[in-house]
VORO-423085 format. One record per residue (C-alpha): residue in one letter; x, y, z negated. Coordinates in nm, 2 decimals. Layout:
rest: A px: X py: Y pz: Z
...
END
This chain:
rest: X px: -4.50 py: -8.02 pz: -1.67
rest: X px: -4.70 py: -7.96 pz: -1.36
rest: X px: -5.03 py: -8.15 pz: -1.35
rest: X px: -4.95 py: -8.32 pz: -1.02
rest: X px: -4.62 py: -8.47 pz: -1.14
rest: X px: -4.60 py: -8.79 pz: -1.35
rest: X px: -4.41 py: -8.75 pz: -1.68
rest: X px: -4.18 py: -9.05 pz: -1.65
rest: X px: -3.84 py: -9.01 pz: -1.48
rest: X px: -3.73 py: -9.24 pz: -1.21
rest: X px: -3.38 py: -9.28 pz: -1.09
rest: X px: -3.26 py: -9.13 pz: -0.77
rest: X px: -3.33 py: -9.37 pz: -0.49
rest: X px: -3.15 py: -9.43 pz: -0.16
rest: X px: -3.30 py: -9.29 pz: 0.15
rest: X px: -3.58 py: -9.48 pz: 0.33
rest: X px: -3.53 py: -9.56 pz: 0.69
rest: X px: -3.52 py: -9.24 pz: 0.90
rest: X px: -3.49 py: -9.02 pz: 0.59
rest: X px: -3.13 py: -8.91 pz: 0.53
rest: X px: -2.97 py: -8.85 pz: 0.18
rest: X px: -3.07 py: -8.93 pz: -0.17
rest: X px: -3.40 py: -8.84 pz: -0.33
rest: X px: -3.45 py: -8.72 pz: -0.69
rest: X px: -3.73 py: -8.66 pz: -0.93
rest: X px: -3.75 py: -8.30 pz: -1.07
rest: X px: -3.57 py: -8.37 pz: -1.40
rest: X px: -3.30 py: -8.56 pz: -1.23
rest: X px: -3.25 py: -8.29 pz: -0.96
rest: X px: -3.23 py: -8.03 pz: -1.24
rest: X px: -2.97 py: -8.23 pz: -1.43
rest: X px: -2.76 py: -8.29 pz: -1.11
rest: X px: -2.76 py: -7.92 pz: -1.03
rest: X px: -2.69 py: -7.81 pz: -1.39
rest: X px: -3.01 py: -7.61 pz: -1.44
rest: X px: -3.32 py: -7.66 pz: -1.66
rest: X px: -3.64 py: -7.80 pz: -1.53
rest: X px: -3.80 py: -7.46 pz: -1.61
rest: X px: -3.55 py: -7.28 pz: -1.40
rest: X px: -3.61 py: -7.53 pz: -1.11
rest: X px: -3.98 py: -7.46 pz: -1.13
rest: X px: -3.91 py: -7.09 pz: -1.14
rest: X px: -3.70 py: -7.11 pz: -0.82
rest: X px: -3.97 py: -7.32 pz: -0.65
rest: X px: -4.24 py: -7.06 pz: -0.75
rest: X px: -4.01 py: -6.78 pz: -0.60
rest: X px: -3.98 py: -7.00 pz: -0.29
rest: X px: -3.60 py: -7.00 pz: -0.32
rest: X px: -3.61 py: -7.38 pz: -0.25
rest: X px: -3.84 py: -7.55 pz: -0.01
rest: X px: -4.14 py: -7.76 pz: -0.13
rest: X px: -4.06 py: -8.12 pz: -0.22
rest: X px: -4.19 py: -8.42 pz: -0.03
rest: X px: -4.50 py: -8.56 pz: -0.19
rest: X px: -4.57 py: -8.92 pz: -0.24
rest: X px: -4.91 py: -8.94 pz: -0.42
rest: X px: -4.86 py: -8.74 pz: -0.74
rest: X px: -4.48 py: -8.78 pz: -0.73
rest: X px: -4.26 py: -8.50 pz: -0.59
rest: X px: -3.94 py: -8.61 pz: -0.44
rest: X px: -3.64 py: -8.37 pz: -0.38
rest: X px: -3.33 py: -8.45 pz: -0.17
rest: X px: -2.97 py: -8.35 pz: -0.11
rest: X px: -3.09 py: -8.04 pz: 0.07
rest: X px: -3.26 py: -7.91 pz: -0.24
rest: X px: -2.95 py: -7.99 pz: -0.44
rest: X px: -2.73 py: -7.80 pz: -0.20
rest: X px: -2.97 py: -7.50 pz: -0.22
rest: X px: -2.97 py: -7.50 pz: -0.60
rest: X px: -2.59 py: -7.50 pz: -0.60
rest: X px: -2.58 py: -7.22 pz: -0.35
rest: X px: -2.82 py: -7.01 pz: -0.57
rest: X px: -2.60 py: -7.07 pz: -0.87
rest: X px: -2.28 py: -6.98 pz: -0.69
rest: X px: -2.43 py: -6.66 pz: -0.55
rest: X px: -2.56 py: -6.56 pz: -0.90
rest: X px: -2.21 py: -6.61 pz: -1.03
rest: X px: -2.08 py: -6.37 pz: -0.76
rest: X px: -2.32 py: -6.10 pz: -0.87
rest: X px: -2.61 py: -6.13 pz: -0.63
rest: X px: -2.96 py: -6.08 pz: -0.76
rest: X px: -3.24 py: -6.33 pz: -0.71
rest: X px: -3.42 py: -6.09 pz: -0.48
rest: X px: -3.11 py: -6.05 pz: -0.27
rest: X px: -3.06 py: -6.43 pz: -0.27
rest: X px: -3.41 py: -6.48 pz: -0.16
rest: X px: -3.36 py: -6.25 pz: 0.14
rest: X px: -3.03 py: -6.42 pz: 0.23
rest: X px: -3.19 py: -6.76 pz: 0.21
rest: X px: -3.48 py: -6.65 pz: 0.43
rest: X px: -3.23 py: -6.52 pz: 0.69
rest: X px: -3.04 py: -6.85 pz: 0.66
rest: X px: -3.35 py: -7.06 pz: 0.72
rest: X px: -3.45 py: -6.84 pz: 1.01
rest: X px: -3.10 py: -6.89 pz: 1.16
rest: X px: -3.13 py: -7.27 pz: 1.12
rest: X px: -3.48 py: -7.27 pz: 1.29
rest: X px: -3.34 py: -7.08 pz: 1.59
rest: X px: -3.04 py: -7.32 pz: 1.61
rest: X px: -3.26 py: -7.62 pz: 1.60
rest: X px: -3.49 py: -7.47 pz: 1.86
rest: X px: -3.21 py: -7.39 pz: 2.10
rest: X px: -3.02 py: -7.72 pz: 2.04
rest: X px: -2.68 py: -7.79 pz: 2.20
rest: X px: -2.60 py: -7.80 pz: 2.57
rest: X px: -2.32 py: -7.99 pz: 2.73
rest: X px: -2.12 py: -7.74 pz: 2.94
rest: X px: -2.04 py: -7.81 pz: 3.31
rest: X px: -1.70 py: -7.67 pz: 3.27
rest: X px: -1.45 py: -7.67 pz: 2.98
rest: X px: -1.49 py: -7.36 pz: 2.75
rest: X px: -1.29 py: -7.06 pz: 2.86
rest: X px: -1.21 py: -6.95 pz: 2.50
rest: X px: -0.97 py: -7.13 pz: 2.27
rest: X px: -1.14 py: -7.04 pz: 1.94
rest: X px: -1.15 py: -7.27 pz: 1.64
rest: X px: -1.49 py: -7.28 pz: 1.47
rest: X px: -1.50 py: -7.26 pz: 1.09
rest: X px: -1.75 py: -7.43 pz: 0.86
rest: X px: -1.85 py: -7.23 pz: 0.56
rest: X px: -2.09 py: -7.29 pz: 0.27
rest: X px: -2.30 py: -6.98 pz: 0.17
rest: X px: -2.08 py: -6.93 pz: -0.13
rest: X px: -1.76 py: -6.95 pz: 0.07
rest: X px: -1.91 py: -6.68 pz: 0.30
rest: X px: -1.98 py: -6.47 pz: -0.01
rest: X px: -1.61 py: -6.52 pz: -0.11
rest: X px: -1.51 py: -6.37 pz: 0.22
rest: X px: -1.73 py: -6.06 pz: 0.22
rest: X px: -1.85 py: -6.03 pz: -0.15
rest: X px: -2.14 py: -5.79 pz: -0.19
rest: X px: -2.14 py: -5.72 pz: 0.19
rest: X px: -2.32 py: -6.05 pz: 0.23
rest: X px: -2.67 py: -5.91 pz: 0.27
rest: X px: -2.98 py: -6.03 pz: 0.46
rest: X px: -2.93 py: -5.75 pz: 0.71
rest: X px: -2.56 py: -5.84 pz: 0.78
rest: X px: -2.64 py: -6.21 pz: 0.79
rest: X px: -2.92 py: -6.15 pz: 1.04
rest: X px: -2.69 py: -5.93 pz: 1.25
rest: X px: -2.41 py: -6.20 pz: 1.25
rest: X px: -2.66 py: -6.47 pz: 1.35
rest: X px: -2.80 py: -6.24 pz: 1.63
rest: X px: -2.44 py: -6.17 pz: 1.76
rest: X px: -2.37 py: -6.54 pz: 1.76
rest: X px: -2.08 py: -6.51 pz: 1.51
rest: X px: -2.26 py: -6.74 pz: 1.28
rest: X px: -2.48 py: -7.04 pz: 1.33
rest: X px: -2.66 py: -7.26 pz: 1.08
rest: X px: -2.59 py: -7.63 pz: 1.06
rest: X px: -2.77 py: -7.81 pz: 0.78
rest: X px: -2.68 py: -7.63 pz: 0.46
rest: X px: -2.37 py: -7.47 pz: 0.60
rest: X px: -2.27 py: -7.19 pz: 0.84
rest: X px: -2.05 py: -7.23 pz: 1.14
rest: X px: -1.85 py: -6.93 pz: 1.24
rest: X px: -1.75 py: -6.94 pz: 1.60
rest: X px: -1.39 py: -6.82 pz: 1.56
rest: X px: -1.13 py: -6.85 pz: 1.29
rest: X px: -0.95 py: -6.54 pz: 1.44
rest: X px: -1.27 py: -6.33 pz: 1.44
rest: X px: -1.35 py: -6.44 pz: 1.08
rest: X px: -1.00 py: -6.36 pz: 0.96
rest: X px: -1.01 py: -6.02 pz: 1.13
rest: X px: -1.35 py: -5.93 pz: 0.99
rest: X px: -1.24 py: -6.04 pz: 0.64
rest: X px: -0.92 py: -5.83 pz: 0.66
rest: X px: -1.11 py: -5.52 pz: 0.78
rest: X px: -1.37 py: -5.55 pz: 0.50
rest: X px: -1.10 py: -5.60 pz: 0.24
rest: X px: -0.93 py: -5.28 pz: 0.37
rest: X px: -1.25 py: -5.09 pz: 0.30
rest: X px: -1.46 py: -5.09 pz: 0.62
rest: X px: -1.82 py: -5.20 pz: 0.55
rest: X px: -1.92 py: -5.52 pz: 0.71
rest: X px: -2.21 py: -5.35 pz: 0.88
rest: X px: -1.97 py: -5.12 pz: 1.06
rest: X px: -1.75 py: -5.42 pz: 1.15
rest: X px: -2.05 py: -5.60 pz: 1.30
rest: X px: -2.16 py: -5.29 pz: 1.49
rest: X px: -1.80 py: -5.25 pz: 1.63
rest: X px: -1.82 py: -5.62 pz: 1.72
rest: X px: -2.14 py: -5.56 pz: 1.91
rest: X px: -1.97 py: -5.28 pz: 2.11
rest: X px: -1.66 py: -5.49 pz: 2.18
rest: X px: -1.89 py: -5.78 pz: 2.29
rest: X px: -2.06 py: -5.55 pz: 2.54
rest: X px: -1.73 py: -5.43 pz: 2.69
rest: X px: -1.59 py: -5.79 pz: 2.69
rest: X px: -1.90 py: -5.91 pz: 2.88
rest: X px: -1.84 py: -5.63 pz: 3.13
rest: X px: -1.48 py: -5.74 pz: 3.17
rest: X px: -1.59 py: -6.10 pz: 3.22
rest: X px: -1.83 py: -5.98 pz: 3.49
rest: X px: -1.54 py: -5.81 pz: 3.67
rest: X px: -1.33 py: -6.13 pz: 3.68
rest: X px: -1.61 py: -6.36 pz: 3.77
rest: X px: -1.72 py: -6.13 pz: 4.05
rest: X px: -1.36 py: -6.14 pz: 4.19
rest: X px: -1.35 py: -6.52 pz: 4.16
rest: X px: -1.70 py: -6.57 pz: 4.31
rest: X px: -1.64 py: -6.32 pz: 4.60
rest: X px: -1.29 py: -6.40 pz: 4.70
rest: X px: -1.21 py: -6.75 pz: 4.59
rest: X px: -1.53 py: -6.96 pz: 4.57
rest: X px: -1.76 py: -6.78 pz: 4.81
rest: X px: -1.76 py: -7.07 pz: 5.06
rest: X px: -1.89 py: -7.31 pz: 4.78
rest: X px: -2.11 py: -7.09 pz: 4.56
rest: X px: -2.28 py: -6.87 pz: 4.82
rest: X px: -2.39 py: -7.13 pz: 5.07
rest: X px: -2.75 py: -7.07 pz: 5.18
rest: X px: -3.02 py: -7.30 pz: 5.04
rest: X px: -3.00 py: -7.56 pz: 4.77
rest: X px: -2.96 py: -7.87 pz: 4.98
rest: X px: -2.58 py: -7.86 pz: 4.99
rest: X px: -2.51 py: -7.84 pz: 4.62
rest: X px: -2.14 py: -7.87 pz: 4.52
rest: X px: -2.02 py: -8.23 pz: 4.50
rest: X px: -1.79 py: -8.37 pz: 4.24
rest: X px: -1.48 py: -8.27 pz: 4.43
rest: X px: -1.60 py: -7.92 pz: 4.47
rest: X px: -1.70 py: -7.89 pz: 4.11
rest: X px: -1.35 py: -8.01 pz: 4.02
rest: X px: -1.21 py: -7.75 pz: 4.25
rest: X px: -1.41 py: -7.48 pz: 4.08
rest: X px: -1.30 py: -7.59 pz: 3.74
rest: X px: -0.93 py: -7.60 pz: 3.84
rest: X px: -0.95 py: -7.26 pz: 4.00
rest: X px: -1.10 py: -7.10 pz: 3.69
rest: X px: -0.86 py: -7.28 pz: 3.46
rest: X px: -0.56 py: -7.15 pz: 3.66
rest: X px: -0.69 py: -6.79 pz: 3.64
rest: X px: -0.75 py: -6.81 pz: 3.27
rest: X px: -0.41 py: -6.69 pz: 3.16
rest: X px: -0.40 py: -6.42 pz: 3.43
rest: X px: -0.72 py: -6.26 pz: 3.32
rest: X px: -0.63 py: -6.28 pz: 2.95
rest: X px: -0.29 py: -6.13 pz: 3.03
rest: X px: -0.45 py: -5.84 pz: 3.22
rest: X px: -0.70 py: -5.76 pz: 2.94
rest: X px: -0.43 py: -5.78 pz: 2.67
rest: X px: -0.19 py: -5.55 pz: 2.87
rest: X px: -0.46 py: -5.30 pz: 2.95
rest: X px: -0.59 py: -5.30 pz: 2.59
rest: X px: -0.24 py: -5.25 pz: 2.45
rest: X px: -0.18 py: -4.96 pz: 2.68
rest: X px: -0.52 py: -4.81 pz: 2.61
rest: X px: -0.45 py: -4.83 pz: 2.23
rest: X px: -0.11 py: -4.66 pz: 2.29
rest: X px: -0.28 py: -4.38 pz: 2.48
rest: X px: -0.56 py: -4.34 pz: 2.23
rest: X px: -0.33 py: -4.34 pz: 1.92
rest: X px: -0.10 py: -4.09 pz: 2.09
rest: X px: -0.39 py: -3.86 pz: 2.17
rest: X px: -0.54 py: -3.89 pz: 1.82
rest: X px: -0.19 py: -3.81 pz: 1.67
rest: X px: -0.13 py: -3.52 pz: 1.90
rest: X px: -0.48 py: -3.38 pz: 1.82
rest: X px: -0.42 py: -3.41 pz: 1.45
rest: X px: -0.07 py: -3.25 pz: 1.47
rest: X px: -0.21 py: -2.96 pz: 1.68
rest: X px: -0.49 py: -2.91 pz: 1.42
rest: X px: -0.24 py: -2.92 pz: 1.14
rest: X px: -0.03 py: -2.67 pz: 1.32
rest: X px: -0.32 py: -2.43 pz: 1.38
rest: X px: -0.38 py: -2.43 pz: 1.01
rest: X px: -0.02 py: -2.41 pz: 0.90
rest: X px: 0.13 py: -2.17 pz: 1.15
rest: X px: -0.02 py: -1.85 pz: 1.00
rest: X px: 0.12 py: -1.92 pz: 0.66
rest: X px: 0.44 py: -2.03 pz: 0.80
rest: X px: 0.48 py: -1.71 pz: 1.00
rest: X px: 0.40 py: -1.50 pz: 0.69
rest: X px: 0.66 py: -1.70 pz: 0.49
rest: X px: 0.93 py: -1.64 pz: 0.75
rest: X px: 0.84 py: -1.27 pz: 0.77
rest: X px: 0.88 py: -1.24 pz: 0.39
rest: X px: 1.22 py: -1.42 pz: 0.40
rest: X px: 1.35 py: -1.20 pz: 0.69
rest: X px: 1.23 py: -0.87 pz: 0.54
rest: X px: 1.11 py: -0.57 pz: 0.73
rest: X px: 1.26 py: -0.52 pz: 1.07
rest: X px: 1.51 py: -0.23 pz: 1.11
rest: X px: 1.37 py: 0.09 pz: 1.25
rest: X px: 1.51 py: 0.18 pz: 1.59
END
């Protein structure tokens, strides 16, 4: 037992004012998480769990520590090493720090996208991507904004993107390659969004948005007009992008197929000509 912890156990106690969740002594936390006190100390020494709150000589742990221990156990069951788990948890905590720093902002206009966020525990994320859940991929996902950290969970910004990424990984494409492709798609999508916003700003809202000076800021009616204009153009822009992408995929697939067939023909034609020559026999002399 650590020298700075009292030997007697005390029951978990309800939170004090301003301190959310239950609090546990070390032995009780270990029992709740299904690990030994020795294992708990080892995790703490490896910095896999954050330090407890000190109250004199007593160390108090909370629900966050319990969730972290359960995450470690779940990842170990899925084949992750303690070293890899440590890197994942460091990236997780870094993502949470950034999220808390940035905070949430109330948008002026309703969101353009219609995506449904998905809440995931770290072990659920591992179920989606198995051994591809690494510190590098987690950091890339946080950097791209696909994932955010909320408490002891992740929030993925889009059910559709999560499902697509999961399917691609299950089909054999490494998650790192999927994320790199996502970064490229994001850049092109931003460029497309710039095209449409420039059209709207230049031709539909110039009289409001490009007034000189800041004294005549848009009033409530003008803000409502901006919102309604953008909302009406939402399906048009999405339809244009979907149609152009569909036609571009058709062109690209057709080009790739024609190139492959031509290359196959270049390899096969000499043999095919020889086979036909043998079947036809020597040409008659004149």
